[in-house]
N, C-alpha and C positions, 0 to 999 in steps of 0.2 A: 579601135574604140569609134562609135558613132557620134558626130558632133550633132547638137541639136540647134534648132532654129532661134533660140533664145540666147545664143552666144553673143555677148556685147563685146569682148575682148579678144578676137581671134588671134592676134599675133602672140599675145601673152599667154594664151591656152595652148597654142600650137608649140610654143617653147616648151611648156611644162610636159606636153605629150612627147616631144622630142626626147627630152631628159629621160622620161620614163622608158621609152622604147629602146634606149640606149643603156638601160640598166643603172642610170644615175638617179637612184630614187631620191637621195637626200636633196639633190638641186631641184627635182620634180616638185618634192614635198614644199620646199621654200617658195618655188614658183606659185604654187596652188595657194599657199598662205598670203601671198602678195596679193593674188587676185582676189581672194576672199576679203582681204583687208579693205580693198577698194569696192567690192561688191559681196557682202556676206551671203547673198542668195542666188551665187552663180552656180548653176546645177552641174555644169561639167567639171569645174574645180571642186565641188563638194564631192562629186563622184570620184574622180581621179584620186583626191586626197584619202578618201574612205578606202579605196583599193590599196594604197601604199600602207596606211596604218594598219590595216586588216592583214597584210601579207607579212608584216613585222610581228605579227601575233597577238595584237591588240584589237581582238575580233569584235568586242562589245563597242568600242569607240569607232571602229571602221563602218560597222553595219549602221551605226547611228548617222553618221555622215552620209552614207548612200541612201538611207531612208529619207532623209532630209532633202536629198536631191530629187528623189521620186515625188516627194510632196509637192516641190516647186514645179517639177516637168515630169510628167509619168508616161511619156509617148516614146521613150527611148528604151527597146528592148534589152540595151547592154547594162542599163542601170538595174532592171529586174534580174537579168540572168547572172550579174557578178554579185549582187546583193544575196540571191539564191545559194551560191557557191558557199559564201561565207557562213550563211546560216546553216548550210548542211554540214560544213565542217565543225560548227558549234553543237552539231546533233539536234537542231531545230528542223527537223525534216518536213514536218508539216508546212509551216511557213515558207521553207524553201520550195516545196512543191508548188504553193500559191503564186510564188513569184516567177517560177519557171514557167508556169501556164500563162502569167500575165505577158511574159516575154515572148511566148508563142502567139499569143492574139496578135502581137504586133509584127512578128515574124513567123508565120506558121510551118513555113518550109525550111527553116534552119536546123540542120541535122545535129549541129553541137548543142543547141539548146535541147532537143529531143534525147540526145546522149547523157545529158546531164541530169534531165528529169527522170530519166529511166534509172539512174543510179540512186537518186533520192528515194524513188518508189522502192527500188530494191532494199534499200537500207530500212525502209518501213515495212519491209516483208510483204509488200503489195505486189506480188511477183508477175500476176497475170496482166496488171496494168503496165508494169516495168517492161514485159515481154512486148506488148504493143507498141511501147515508145521506141524500143531498140529496132523493132522491125520496121517501123516507120522511117528511123533514121538511115537504115541500111538501104530501103526502098529509094531514098533520096540520093544516098550515097552508097554504092555497093562496095567500095573499095575503104570504106570507113572501118579501119581494123580494129581500132580501138574499141568502137561500139560492139563489133563481133566478139571480141574477147568479153565484153560485159555481158553480151547476149548468152555466152557460155555459162558464166556465173549464175545467170537466171536460170537457166536449162538445169544447171546441177542443183540448184535449190529446189526446183520442181521435180528433182529425181529423174529427169529425162536425160540420163547420162550419155546415151548414144549421140543425141542431139549437141550436147554439149562438147563431147569430143569432136564431133564434125566441125564445129566453129573454130576450134583451135587448129584442126588440120587445115582448114580454109586459111588461117593466117600465115601459118608455117610454109604452105604450099606458095602463095602469092607475095607476102610481104618481103621487103628489103631492109626495114627498118629493124636496127637491132634490138632497141627497146620494146618494139612491139613483139618481136620474135621471143624475147626473154619473158615477157609476160604471158605469151601463148604457151610456151612451154611450163611456165609456173602455174597456170590454170590447168593444163594437162597433168601436172603432178597432183593438184588437189582432186582432180576427178579419179585419177588412178588410187589416190589414198582414199577415198570414199568408197572405191571398190575393194578396199584391202588387198590392192595389188602392189605391194610395197617396193618391189624389185623395179616395177616400171615407174613408180613415182620417184624414186630416189634417181633414176635415170633421167627423167624429165627434168627434175630439180637442177641436176648437173648441167644438163644443156643449156638450161636458162642462164645459170651462172657464167657459162661460156660467152653468152651474148651480154651480159651485165654483171661485173664481179662486184660491183659496189651496192648492190640492191638489198637494204635490209630485210624486206619481206621475203625474198626467193631464199637468202641466207637462212632466215629463221625457220622457214618450212622445211628446208632440207635437213637442218640440225635435228628439228622435233622429229622428223620422219626416221632418221636413223635409230633414235629410242625405241620404236616400235619393232624394228627388224632384229630377230634373235640370231641372225648370221654375222651382225657386227659385234666385234668385241669391244669391251669397255675402251680399251685403249685406243681402237680405231676412232671411236665416238669422240674421245677427249681430243685427240689430235685434230680431227674436223673442226671442234670447237676453237681450238688454239689458231687455226688458220683463220678462221673468220676474225678472232681477236686481232690478230696481225694485220688483216686486210683493214680494219676499222682504224687501227693505230696510225695508218699511212694518211688517212684523211681528216682525223680528228685529234686535235692537239689538247691534251687535259691540262686543266688548272692545277698548279702544284701549290700555290700560295692561297689561303684561306684566312679571312680576317674574324674568323670565330674566336671569342675570347677563351683561351686555354684554362680555364678554371674547372677543375674537376669536381668541384662540390655545387656547382650552381645548377639550376634545373637545365636539362637536356632538351633541345629540339629535335624530334624525330619525325622524318617525312616517309610516307608510304606512297609509292606510285603504282596504280593499277588500271587498267581499263575493265575490271571485274568487280567493281563495286556495285553490283547488281545480282540478279539471280543467276548464279554462276557457282561452280565447286568451290572456288577461292573464297568467296563470301561466308560459307559455312565455317571457315577455320580462321579467318582475319576478325570476324565479327567479336569473338570473345576477346580478343586483344583490344580492339578499340573501345570495347565496353567497360574493360577492366583496367585500363591504364590509370596510374595514380597522377592526377592533373597537377600535383602539387610539385612533383619532381619530374614529370616527363610532359613537355608540349608537344602535341601531336597535329601535325599537318597532314591531311589527305590530299594527293594530287589525283583527282578522279579524271580518267580519260575516258569515261563512259560516254557513248554515242547515244544511246536512248536509255534515260532514266527509267526505273521501275520502282515497285514498292519497297524492295530490298534497298535500293538506292536512298530512298527518303528515309527509311529507318536507320541506315548507317551515319546519315546526316545529322541525325538527333543527338548523336553522343556529343561529349563536350570537348569537340576537336576543331581545329581550323579547317575548312573545307574549300579546296580550290579546283575549280572546273577548268581542266587543260584541253579537253576535246577540241580538235582544230588547230591548236596552237602549235607552232613550230617547235622543233627539239632546242632551238637557241633561244626562244622566249620561254620555255620552260626551264631550262637551265638558269636564266637570267632571274626568274621569278624565285627558284630555289635559294639562289646565292641572295637575293633581296631579303628571303624571309630568314636567313641565318640559319639554315638546317644544319645541325651537327652530325646527325646521322641519318642517312637516306637509304631506304629499304625498297629494293625491286620485288614485286610480287607476281611477276610475269614470265621472266627468263625468255625463252624463245618462242613462246606462245603468242597467239594473234594480239596485233595492236600493241606490242611491247615497246618500251621506250629505252632500251639498252643504249642506244646512242647518246641519250641524255647523260647515262652514267659514264659513257667514254669520255665526257667532257670533265667529270669529276666536280660536279658543282658544290659537293659536300665533302668535309675532311674524311669522313667515315662512311664507307658504302657497303652494303650487304644485299645478298639474293636470298630469297626465301619463298618456300611455299608453293608458288605457281608453276614450278618446273622441275623435272626430275634430274637434271643435270647441271654442270658447270656453265657460267656465262660465257666463258672464254675470255673475259676482260681482265688484263692485268691490274687495271684500276679498281676492279670490284674486290675489296678487301676480304671480305668474309661471306661465308655461306652457312647457314643454321640448318642442322640436321640432328640426328641422335646416334647413338653408339651400335643400335641395331640396324637401322637403314644404311649406315655407313661405318663399318667396323675401321679400326685403325690402318688396315692395310688398303684403304680406299683413298687416303689423303692424296696420293700422287696423281689422281685422275681429276683433279680439280685446279682450276686457275687461283682459287680462292683458298683462304685458310678456313678450315672446317671448325665450326663450334657447335658442339654437340648438347643439346637440350634434352637430357634424359628424364624419365625413361621413353619419352615419346616427343617426336619432333614437332607434333601438331596438337591443337586442341580443337574439339568439335562442337558446334553450336547446333543442337538437334532442330528439326524443323518446327516452325511454329504452326503446325497443323495437328489437329485431334485426330489421329488414326490408331485405333486399338490393335494390339498384338492379337492374332487369331490362334486358334487351336491348330496344331500341326495338320496339315491337309492330309498326310499319309494315313492317318487313322481312319478318315471316311472313304478316302480313295482306293486304299487297298495297294497302292503302289508309290514308289518314290517320284517326286518331281524336283528337278533340279532347274535352277534359274541362272541366266547370265545376261545381266543388264547393262551391256557395255557398248561404248562407241565402238563400231566394227572394225576400226583401224587397229584397235587392240587385239582383235581376233586373229592371231597369226595362225599358220597351218599347223604348226606345233600346237597350239592351244586347241584348236578344232580336233586333232587327233586324240589328244588327251581326253577330251569329251566324249568322242565316239568310243573310245576304250572303256570309259565309266559306263557308257550306256550298253555296251556289249556284256561288260562284267555284271550287270544288275538287271536282269530280266523284267520287263514290262515297264522300267523307269521311263520316264519322259523328261524332256528338255524344253523349257520356255526361253526364247531367245527374244530380246527387246532392244531395239536400236531405232533412231530416228531414220536411218538409211533403210530400214525393213519397211518403209511406208511406200516404197516402190515395188510394184509386182515383179518387176525382171529380177530385182535383187533377191526376192523371197524364191522365185524359180530356180535361180542360179544355187542358192544354198540347199534347197530342197533335192534338186539333182545331185549335188555333192553328197549330202548325207545318204541318199539312197545308193550312190556308188560305193558306199562305205558299209552297206548291208544294214542301215538304219531305215526302218519303215516310216513312211510320211506321216503317220498318225502319232508318231511318238515324239514328234518336233512341232512346237507353236511358235509362229512368228508374230512378233506385234512391233508395230511401228510407233510413231510418235505418241506420246502420252502426256496429258498435263501432269505436274508433279505430284497432285492429289492423287490421281488414278496410278501413277507410277508406284507411289507408296502402298496403295491397296492390293497391287498386283502381288505383293509380297504375301498375303494371305493364301496364294495358291502355290507356294514355293516352300519347300521342306529344306532344301540346302542351296545355297549360292556357289557357284563355280567361279573361280578367279582366272584371269588372263596372264599370259605369260608371252614375252618378257616386260611387259608394262602393266603391273597390277591395278587393279580397279580401287584405288584409294578412297574416292568420295562414295562410291556405290556400295563398298563394304560398311562404311558407317552408317549410311541410310539403311542397309540390310539388317546391320545389328540392332539398330534403333527399332527396327520391326521385327525383332525376336529371331532373325534369320542368320545363322552362323554361315561361314564361307570358308571353304578350302582353297588354300593358296600354295603356290610353290616357291620356295626361297630360292633365290638366284644370288648373282654375285654383283648386281648393280643396284643403285638407289632405287630405280624404277620398279624393280622385282621385288623389293624388299618392304614397301610401304606398308601393304596391308599386314605383313608379318609383324611390323612394329606396333599396330594397333592391336593385334590378337595377343601378342606376349604381354602387352602393358594391360591387358584385361584379364590375364590369367587364361587365355584359351590358346596357349601355344601348342596344344595337342591338334590344332587345326592346320597347323603350318607342316608341309610336306618338304623333304629334303630332296626327293627324286620324284620323276614320273610314275615309277611303281607305286611308292608310298602314296602319291595323290591319288591313285585309283584305289589303294588298299583302304584309305580312310573313308572314301565314298561307300566302299562296300561294307566296311565295319559299322558306320553310322545308318546305313540302310537295313541292318540287321539289328539295330537296337533302337527301335521306334521309342520304346518307353522312357528311356533316358533322353533321346532327342526331344521329345515331347515336353519333358520337364525343363530341360535346358530352354527351350524356346520362351517359356513364360519368365525366366529369370535373366535373359541376355539384356534386355532394355535396363533393368536395375543395375545390372553388372556395369554395363556402359557408363551410366549416370555416375555411379559411385567411383568410377576408376579416373585416373589423372586425364584420361582422353578428353573428359567433360568438365573438368576443374578448370575454368576459365580465370579465376582469380590467381589460384597458385601458379598456373602457367605463366600468366603475365608478370606476376612478380619475379618468377625465375628470368623471363626475357628482360624485365627492366634492371635485373642485376648484372645481366650480360652486357646491357646498353652501356651501364654505369662503368663497368670494367673496360670496355673498348674505348670508351671515351676517355677515362683515365690514362690509359696507354697512349692515346694521341696527345693528350696535354703533356705527358711527361717526354715524349719525343720531341715536342716543339722546343 
């Protein structure tokens, strides 16, 4: 910390700093409060108190204190830099960038500030500016390995995957720090995953865990990736999740006493935690629930971990629920907030996907806890009581593969909120094209070799048919070349494959006008893309497997009465594609009816679905009250 020239109480302030540096934050806080009692406008005391308060999770109060310090004395770069750190944690990246830039005016050659500025720009998706910031930091400090890992993240986002991998290799080759090595291997795993190299990704995550066995992000990346791998058995994946759960249990002691009033007839407080209350697949399925809850019986609290709010966030906030912004707050602070709010049933909407808060659930801040919707597998936590699914996605013989007790919401585990975009259903393109066009609009990490071979066999079986592949990863020319060469090696001419990169959501929906049939992935089916496709009148062929991840699309189709689109075997998958390509008239009629079929099915009945969910909540709450 840099002391400024206006310090009038050097001994008292030095004592506060000494306490802080020794980790005695309570004593440091009291010392700052003593100084401010003598001089309410002491900038260093305001700054240090703001640091302490913000680090305990009270971001708003902390940033207010540091802002006041800056108003009094704005020539200390650490004031601006530390304020920017907490603004970034709260998702206020534009303000954070401004204060990092102010800090740089005072210390233009500080690689730490440049690194932090680079990350703020990165989260704002200003990748070119972020790149410049990291390169400047590394020019000043070539062995700044944290910045080099961050530089790799920028290169990955720019789809310059070779450069991204080179950065990781540089850190692995020269760093001796276990944390840096863990993060380098973790980032290497992310790059491999983006290249759909699952075996290499899993290997990289395992190496990362060898250096840091307690890092939640690495564990979640590893566990998530196992679900993409067709070589992994359901039992193997379950055991890996259990291993994580046991690791967490070593470091986090859950609360087993809750002061919630055990009255089974009173209104229940239900809390939903998610970083995905935004334009994200989860939002299409949680919105009907937030919209239709009966406020007389269910008091809803949304704990939003959204870093960058958007129009969807704003819309979700308008429903009659309590909204808590927890972005940047520590797990401990979030857990304390949940206890303070008196939440009876706490629902995780993320599982092991990005920016999850499973470590909050590990503390057991609510008497009843459940995981739902955002993840295709178990949490692995013993203190996660329930998981919501349905009898198709998880038949009775699946129960032993979950740490949680399965609660089935039949006939379908989810409810879909169609897009608020007016895009019409087109005529079947095959009628004018004279050939079949298949579509696959998936995240490339879902496109396993097994899936690719299925698609190749479909194209071989149906002469002159085409395939349109769309994924954000196909914004990269090298990725396109890789897939072009692969398809050519399988005897598929290049003119039969069309590659599309990033599309706006509106354009993505319109691309369905050029697709006759969607092809699903295996072993992780395209749950959300199937709903979007059905909304656009395009049916999807799916392969039923033996994991929840493989059965989600089948659950949607069976609920809609479209079970004939579910294949039991690889051969049947290809046969269905062939059969429908030979029955253009029927396919054309079906196209015009699918949207209405979807709307009238339980998949889009938000009111009825939410009523079922509320009955489940009431039952689970009554069970807890009875056990008290």
